[in-house]
MIDREN-353902 format. One record per residue (C-alpha): residue in one letter; x, y, z. Coordinates in steps of 0.05 Angstrom, whole numbers. Last residue first. Layout:
@resn=A c1=X c2=Y c3=Z .
...
//
This chain:
@resn=X c1=-137 c2=512 c3=114 .
@resn=X c1=-182 c2=477 c3=84 .
@resn=X c1=-233 c2=538 c3=48 .
@resn=X c1=-163 c2=575 c3=19 .
@resn=X c1=-129 c2=511 c3=1 .
@resn=X c1=-180 c2=507 c3=-57 .
@resn=X c1=-161 c2=578 c3=-85 .
@resn=X c1=-86 c2=572 c3=-78 .
@resn=X c1=-88 c2=509 c3=-110 .
@resn=X c1=-124 c2=538 c3=-173 .
@resn=X c1=-72 c2=588 c3=-171 .
@resn=X c1=-15 c2=534 c3=-175 .
@resn=X c1=-42 c2=507 c3=-229 .
@resn=X c1=-49 c2=577 c3=-267 .
@resn=X c1=14 c2=594 c3=-260 .
@resn=X c1=50 c2=523 c3=-280 .
@resn=X c1=2 c2=531 c3=-343 .
@resn=X c1=26 c2=598 c3=-353 .
@resn=X c1=106 c2=595 c3=-348 .
@resn=X c1=135 c2=602 c3=-282 .
@resn=X c1=162 c2=536 c3=-272 .
@resn=X c1=203 c2=547 c3=-334 .
@resn=X c1=198 c2=489 c3=-392 .
@resn=X c1=250 c2=432 c3=-382 .
@resn=X c1=314 c2=414 c3=-428 .
@resn=X c1=360 c2=473 c3=-428 .
@resn=X c1=338 c2=496 c3=-358 .
@resn=X c1=350 c2=423 c3=-326 .
@resn=X c1=420 c2=425 c3=-366 .
@resn=X c1=443 c2=491 c3=-336 .
@resn=X c1=419 c2=474 c3=-266 .
@resn=X c1=461 c2=409 c3=-263 .
@resn=X c1=525 c2=450 c3=-290 .
@resn=X c1=509 c2=512 c3=-230 .
@resn=X c1=502 c2=454 c3=-171 .
@resn=X c1=559 c2=420 c3=-204 .
@resn=X c1=601 c2=489 c3=-193 .
@resn=X c1=568 c2=502 c3=-126 .
@resn=X c1=595 c2=432 c3=-100 .
@resn=X c1=660 c2=442 c3=-120 .
@resn=X c1=669 c2=507 c3=-93 .
@resn=X c1=643 c2=484 c3=-23 .
@resn=X c1=629 c2=532 c3=24 .
@resn=X c1=580 c2=568 c3=-15 .
@resn=X c1=544 c2=493 c3=-24 .
@resn=X c1=530 c2=484 c3=48 .
@resn=X c1=491 c2=548 c3=50 .
@resn=X c1=453 c2=536 c3=-15 .
@resn=X c1=442 c2=475 c3=16 .
@resn=X c1=403 c2=508 c3=87 .
@resn=X c1=371 c2=559 c3=39 .
@resn=X c1=347 c2=502 c3=6 .
@resn=X c1=319 c2=467 c3=68 .
@resn=X c1=298 c2=530 c3=104 .
@resn=X c1=254 c2=546 c3=40 .
@resn=X c1=218 c2=469 c3=40 .
@resn=X c1=205 c2=483 c3=119 .
@resn=X c1=171 c2=544 c3=102 .
@resn=X c1=132 c2=516 c3=48 .
@resn=X c1=120 c2=451 c3=94 .
@resn=X c1=95 c2=486 c3=156 .
@resn=X c1=19 c2=471 c3=145 .
@resn=X c1=4 c2=452 c3=70 .
@resn=X c1=-69 c2=436 c3=75 .
@resn=X c1=-91 c2=392 c3=21 .
@resn=X c1=-144 c2=405 c3=-27 .
@resn=X c1=-160 c2=341 c3=-74 .
@resn=X c1=-163 c2=340 c3=-141 .
@resn=X c1=-141 c2=266 c3=-137 .
@resn=X c1=-78 c2=279 c3=-187 .
@resn=X c1=-64 c2=359 c3=-175 .
@resn=X c1=-71 c2=353 c3=-113 .
@resn=X c1=-25 c2=287 c3=-101 .
@resn=X c1=26 c2=317 c3=-143 .
@resn=X c1=30 c2=380 c3=-92 .
@resn=X c1=37 c2=331 c3=-32 .
@resn=X c1=93 c2=295 c3=-82 .
@resn=X c1=128 c2=363 c3=-84 .
@resn=X c1=121 c2=383 c3=-13 .
@resn=X c1=157 c2=318 c3=16 .
@resn=X c1=214 c2=332 c3=-34 .
@resn=X c1=214 c2=398 c3=-16 .
@resn=X c1=222 c2=375 c3=64 .
@resn=X c1=276 c2=335 c3=53 .
@resn=X c1=300 c2=301 c3=117 .
@resn=X c1=341 c2=261 c3=105 .
@resn=X c1=405 c2=249 c3=79 .
@resn=X c1=404 c2=256 c3=3 .
@resn=X c1=441 c2=323 c3=-6 .
@resn=X c1=484 c2=301 c3=-70 .
@resn=X c1=437 c2=254 c3=-96 .
@resn=X c1=383 c2=314 c3=-105 .
@resn=X c1=311 c2=272 c3=-92 .
@resn=X c1=272 c2=253 c3=-151 .
@resn=X c1=199 c2=246 c3=-127 .
@resn=X c1=162 c2=185 c3=-149 .
@resn=X c1=89 c2=182 c3=-158 .
@resn=X c1=56 c2=104 c3=-174 .
@resn=X c1=-22 c2=106 c3=-199 .
@resn=X c1=-62 c2=51 c3=-189 .
@resn=X c1=-128 c2=18 c3=-214 .
@resn=X c1=-137 c2=-64 c3=-182 .
@resn=X c1=-129 c2=-106 c3=-236 .
@resn=X c1=-108 c2=-157 c3=-209 .
@resn=X c1=-39 c2=-162 c3=-236 .
@resn=X c1=-32 c2=-90 c3=-245 .
@resn=X c1=-50 c2=-84 c3=-168 .
@resn=X c1=4 c2=-133 c3=-161 .
@resn=X c1=55 c2=-91 c3=-208 .
@resn=X c1=44 c2=-27 c3=-163 .
@resn=X c1=54 c2=-74 c3=-95 .
@resn=X c1=119 c2=-99 c3=-127 .
@resn=X c1=145 c2=-35 c3=-140 .
@resn=X c1=127 c2=-2 c3=-81 .
@resn=X c1=164 c2=-58 c3=-49 .
@resn=X c1=225 c2=-50 c3=-80 .
@resn=X c1=251 c2=-48 c3=-149 .
@resn=X c1=310 c2=-80 c3=-187 .
@resn=X c1=314 c2=-74 c3=-259 .
@resn=X c1=267 c2=-51 c3=-314 .
@resn=X c1=219 c2=13 c3=-310 .
@resn=X c1=163 c2=20 c3=-364 .
@resn=X c1=101 c2=41 c3=-332 .
@resn=X c1=66 c2=85 c3=-381 .
@resn=X c1=65 c2=159 c3=-371 .
@resn=X c1=11 c2=200 c3=-333 .
@resn=X c1=-34 c2=259 c3=-365 .
@resn=X c1=-90 c2=242 c3=-308 .
@resn=X c1=-147 c2=216 c3=-353 .
@resn=X c1=-111 c2=187 c3=-403 .
@resn=X c1=-50 c2=142 c3=-373 .
@resn=X c1=-116 c2=126 c3=-320 .
@resn=X c1=-157 c2=102 c3=-377 .
@resn=X c1=-91 c2=65 c3=-408 .
@resn=X c1=-86 c2=31 c3=-342 .
@resn=X c1=-10 c2=5 c3=-329 .
@resn=X c1=4 c2=69 c3=-291 .
@resn=X c1=61 c2=128 c3=-285 .
@resn=X c1=73 c2=199 c3=-250 .
@resn=X c1=143 c2=228 c3=-246 .
@resn=X c1=157 c2=282 c3=-190 .
@resn=X c1=206 c2=333 c3=-204 .
@resn=X c1=235 c2=376 c3=-149 .
@resn=X c1=229 c2=454 c3=-171 .
@resn=X c1=292 c2=480 c3=-180 .
@resn=X c1=356 c2=503 c3=-133 .
@resn=X c1=366 c2=424 c3=-105 .
@resn=X c1=385 c2=418 c3=-173 .
@resn=X c1=359 c2=343 c3=-201 .
@resn=X c1=418 c2=289 c3=-207 .
@resn=X c1=375 c2=233 c3=-174 .
@resn=X c1=366 c2=197 c3=-112 .
@resn=X c1=296 c2=164 c3=-111 .
@resn=X c1=227 c2=175 c3=-80 .
@resn=X c1=164 c2=133 c3=-70 .
@resn=X c1=93 c2=141 c3=-66 .
@resn=X c1=35 c2=84 c3=-87 .
@resn=X c1=-33 c2=109 c3=-101 .
@resn=X c1=-83 c2=59 c3=-106 .
@resn=X c1=-156 c2=67 c3=-136 .
@resn=X c1=-225 c2=46 c3=-119 .
@resn=X c1=-212 c2=18 c3=-50 .
@resn=X c1=-274 c2=-29 c3=-33 .
@resn=X c1=-252 c2=-36 c3=35 .
@resn=X c1=-245 c2=-112 c3=37 .
@resn=X c1=-226 c2=-103 c3=-31 .
@resn=X c1=-163 c2=-57 c3=-14 .
@resn=X c1=-151 c2=-98 c3=52 .
@resn=X c1=-142 c2=-159 c3=8 .
@resn=X c1=-99 c2=-126 c3=-39 .
@resn=X c1=-54 c2=-107 c3=29 .
@resn=X c1=-52 c2=-169 c3=48 .
@resn=X c1=-32 c2=-202 c3=-21 .
@resn=X c1=27 c2=-152 c3=-17 .
@resn=X c1=50 c2=-174 c3=47 .
@resn=X c1=46 c2=-253 c3=29 .
@resn=X c1=86 c2=-231 c3=-30 .
@resn=X c1=141 c2=-201 c3=5 .
@resn=X c1=151 c2=-253 c3=53 .
@resn=X c1=209 c2=-222 c3=79 .
@resn=X c1=250 c2=-155 c3=107 .
@resn=X c1=186 c2=-107 c3=102 .
@resn=X c1=186 c2=-33 c3=77 .
@resn=X c1=177 c2=7 c3=139 .
@resn=X c1=113 c2=40 c3=155 .
@resn=X c1=44 c2=77 c3=118 .
@resn=X c1=-8 c2=64 c3=89 .
@resn=X c1=-67 c2=125 c3=94 .
@resn=X c1=-144 c2=105 c3=76 .
@resn=X c1=-171 c2=170 c3=42 .
@resn=X c1=-251 c2=177 c3=34 .
@resn=X c1=-277 c2=207 c3=-19 .
@resn=X c1=-329 c2=266 c3=-37 .
@resn=X c1=-270 c2=322 c3=-15 .
@resn=X c1=-299 c2=382 c3=27 .
@resn=X c1=-258 c2=356 c3=96 .
@resn=X c1=-231 c2=302 c3=88 .
@resn=X c1=-248 c2=233 c3=130 .
@resn=X c1=-184 c2=200 c3=136 .
@resn=X c1=-169 c2=122 c3=159 .
@resn=X c1=-104 c2=99 c3=185 .
@resn=X c1=-62 c2=40 c3=162 .
@resn=X c1=-2 c2=17 c3=190 .
@resn=X c1=57 c2=-17 c3=172 .
@resn=X c1=108 c2=-51 c3=234 .
@resn=X c1=170 c2=-36 c3=273 .
@resn=X c1=149 c2=-48 c3=340 .
@resn=X c1=136 c2=1 c3=398 .
@resn=X c1=156 c2=-8 c3=470 .
@resn=X c1=129 c2=36 c3=524 .
@resn=X c1=169 c2=51 c3=591 .
@resn=X c1=122 c2=92 c3=642 .
@resn=X c1=150 c2=158 c3=660 .
@resn=X c1=86 c2=189 c3=663 .
@resn=X c1=111 c2=230 c3=596 .
@resn=X c1=125 c2=163 c3=566 .
@resn=X c1=192 c2=131 c3=556 .
@resn=X c1=213 c2=110 c3=492 .
@resn=X c1=242 c2=35 c3=463 .
@resn=X c1=246 c2=20 c3=392 .
@resn=X c1=240 c2=-47 c3=365 .
@resn=X c1=291 c2=-59 c3=325 .
@resn=X c1=289 c2=-66 c3=247 .
@resn=X c1=347 c2=-107 c3=213 .
@resn=X c1=359 c2=-149 c3=283 .
@resn=X c1=282 c2=-146 c3=290 .
@resn=X c1=269 c2=-189 c3=217 .
@resn=X c1=201 c2=-156 c3=202 .
@resn=X c1=151 c2=-190 c3=154 .
@resn=X c1=107 c2=-239 c3=198 .
@resn=X c1=130 c2=-217 c3=265 .
@resn=X c1=103 c2=-154 c3=256 .
@resn=X c1=33 c2=-160 c3=253 .
@resn=X c1=4 c2=-110 c3=210 .
@resn=X c1=-33 c2=-49 c3=227 .
@resn=X c1=-105 c2=-30 c3=248 .
@resn=X c1=-151 c2=29 c3=243 .
@resn=X c1=-114 c2=86 c3=263 .
@resn=X c1=-147 c2=148 c3=256 .
@resn=X c1=-124 c2=209 c3=206 .
@resn=X c1=-137 c2=277 c3=236 .
@resn=X c1=-139 c2=314 c3=155 .
@resn=X c1=-63 c2=354 c3=169 .
@resn=X c1=-39 c2=303 c3=208 .
@resn=X c1=-45 c2=237 c3=170 .
@resn=X c1=-28 c2=277 c3=106 .
@resn=X c1=39 c2=296 c3=130 .
@resn=X c1=54 c2=233 c3=160 .
@resn=X c1=41 c2=198 c3=90 .
@resn=X c1=82 c2=250 c3=58 .
@resn=X c1=139 c2=238 c3=111 .
@resn=X c1=141 c2=171 c3=78 .
@resn=X c1=150 c2=189 c3=14 .
@resn=X c1=202 c2=238 c3=26 .
@resn=X c1=252 c2=194 c3=70 .
@resn=X c1=298 c2=228 c3=38 .
@resn=X c1=297 c2=172 c3=-12 .
@resn=X c1=237 c2=137 c3=5 .
@resn=X c1=233 c2=63 c3=-37 .
@resn=X c1=290 c2=37 c3=-13 .
@resn=X c1=273 c2=38 c3=60 .
@resn=X c1=209 c2=75 c3=94 .
@resn=X c1=147 c2=53 c3=63 .
@resn=X c1=97 c2=97 c3=19 .
@resn=X c1=17 c2=83 c3=10 .
@resn=X c1=-44 c2=124 c3=-12 .
@resn=X c1=-114 c2=85 c3=-15 .
@resn=X c1=-173 c2=118 c3=-52 .
@resn=X c1=-248 c2=113 c3=-23 .
@resn=X c1=-303 c2=114 c3=-65 .
@resn=X c1=-346 c2=137 c3=5 .
@resn=X c1=-330 c2=83 c3=60 .
@resn=X c1=-384 c2=40 c3=101 .
@resn=X c1=-362 c2=46 c3=180 .
@resn=X c1=-306 c2=2 c3=198 .
@resn=X c1=-325 c2=-27 c3=267 .
@resn=X c1=-277 c2=-88 c3=254 .
@resn=X c1=-204 c2=-104 c3=244 .
@resn=X c1=-157 c2=-153 c3=226 .
@resn=X c1=-92 c2=-161 c3=181 .
@resn=X c1=-60 c2=-228 c3=182 .
//
């Protein structure tokens, strides 16, 4: 069970969660939690008991040696962090870890119990999936919810996915069942370059969080890393004519079904982000 003490009263907190594994193409969602932890200086407040949820033959513990030569053993788990965000009236609780190997229902109940204890006002789950999106275009991020109020407030779609799901889907459904306001954000990672990392998808998720929560997030090196990633994929495609042709087909399909990113609405949204970020970078 999760145990902690000494946590101060939080201000209208929102919870953001992502998990490594099936829900995390290119490790884009879990990298988003890592980025938010770092830029906001989030503090570790507690972690799950790994014995309850992880098969150590599937997710093995990791041994490392620190600068003093001391060997340290780190067990696979899920950790909870608290971020006090500058110029933002709400606190943020970040959950990052590995998709559990067992006892998913108990795992989910623990997260919802934590949300109740911390008086979380909304849960945002992050995921990433492989898709036929071209790497040369902005990474699509879809947002969905089962809450009609959130649907209208944040211009989100209804949750209508049917099929196999991971812990993100289980958690999102549990929030709905227990009437915890929740939003699910998913980035579409090009399937032909699905190996991690995918900083362009992480950047897209960070920007979607900015839009949905109206919260400024320092980008750090993410923009440069995303640009370098795209250049690297361009070079790989140039060496394989079949891949290059496939990318051109994806670009044509994308461009004929969507408005160009340089639309007036997109430019206005990016300028708003710039003004907000000037105060936090």
